[in-house]
C-alpha angles and dihedrals in degrees: 000000000000122000089246091056091046090053090052094048096046101037107142095010093121093045089071117090093227094170089064091055124079134225131173094294101039129267113029098222091125095060099083092057091046091052091050091049088059086068095046127120095239118087092208092051090051092049093050092049091050091049091049093051092049087054101047112026093028106030112176089327097315122122128206143194092282094050097080092046091059095053100081091053093048089050090053091049091052092051094049106093093194094072138075127234096039092141090055091051089054093049091051088052090054089053092048090050100049111000112231109001093222087076089066101039140141094008103042131233114329092206097166091056089044092055092046091051093055092046092049092050091048092049095045096063134202096287095054092046090050090051091052091053090048089053092050090052091050091051096049111136096220143358094272093053090044092055092051092049092046089054091050089050093051095048097044113114111187097196093048091045093051092043091056092050091048092049092052093050091044089055091049092051090046090059091041089061090056095051097095091053094041091053088070088068090069083085095047120133094236115081091207090055091050092049093046090048091055089051093053094046094051093076100061110079090163087070097039094115091065099032104043097066089051093051092050091047089053092050089052094054104028116120099187106081097211091052091050090049090051091051091051094051091048089050090051091052091052101034137093136202090300089061095061097080091047092056100040096074089061090066085076094053117131093230114075095215090057091052090047092051090052091048092050090050093048093048088057092049090049089056088057092058097258106159119241093007094121127047140140091284092057089047091052094052093049089049089051091059089057092046099046136052115242108239095240095236118169128280096037122212098268100209116110089015090296094305102132093169091057092047093049088052088056090048091053089061086061093060097042094101089069100029108025100156094039093049092051093046091051093048093048089052088055093047092055088060096043127090138175120001090344088068093059101081092037092052093048091048092048093049092049091051094045102040107016128243095332143322131233102166099071126243122300118232112301093246090060094059118097120247094266093050092048092051092050095049091048090050092050091050090050097054116114136248091267087069103031091052091070120094089207090061093049091049090055091054092049089055087069096034090251110155108264092208114085094211090053092048093048090050090049090052093046094248124141112274100191 
């Protein structure tokens, strides 16, 4: 990158008092050098800088005071066609805006509720929050629950809690201010940049009127199937009833991933009450995602960290009101093919379809389950060590009172335990 371009990207960087801002590890004085290193010539240096930024201004999904201040420089990097790693800069911006996208899927960002939540917390004040914690302690059902709630009461810091919420919303709004400029990247020469731009734009329903037509235009002209699918999913997250007829023709596309992107978008629109968004054709395409392996083409569809099977499982929960048995059957098929962390969203979706929002009464005898429930339990009990070794997976099972011991679950399902 030329010195002139660097000056343009980093104008105003040193005017910010970074040392007075916080990130995950304290004062953010290291952020300017890390941002500059993202524009360096050395691939290893760029990689280390990106890794550092994911650790400090986006730490395990959390955002901090410094996060919002980094956004304009990342946006300029993404727009500068002379540099590498622009798609990675865009993906970091997505993270700074919303954290991990799985928290907002399959319905999209409920920004109005998010803003109300921050305002309500700000208005409530420390005294009222402390009183709420005291009330929760008083209403504990037993000594164990009381000890947990007392610990939560002792460790609660209202100012820090509010500051974290405000930092997250400030980072979101910082990316929102860049949306009009970022939309221009939908015409970028690099497919990965176009896909990552779709992913960023999908989280800003307050700007849907301007962004949605551009996403649909990209889907119409896009030659890279995964990018077209990404544009369709983003359009579904931002769209309304009027978007249904724009997405439906893509169910006839030659490329499977394009059909799947349209089906995921239509499933979300159906969950908003859009008429005619969901029918047997949409169900069939979502089921196909669970039954087939995506071909792994580059760029991948970036939603759900590239796990299209997991995302399709979530989308199938949105069509369950019309196709309950079929949706569960499709997700169970997908679960049988999943392993490790990829099994987590599919497991949660399957349990929700089979047993409702959650269960706290334990499972009835296996013989009293219906066919779909029996198939799901048998599939869970048959998953391998690479899934059962994860505490995350066991926690999902406990949420529905499913035995979190594989031998116990296999015995319950009548499967061999030796």
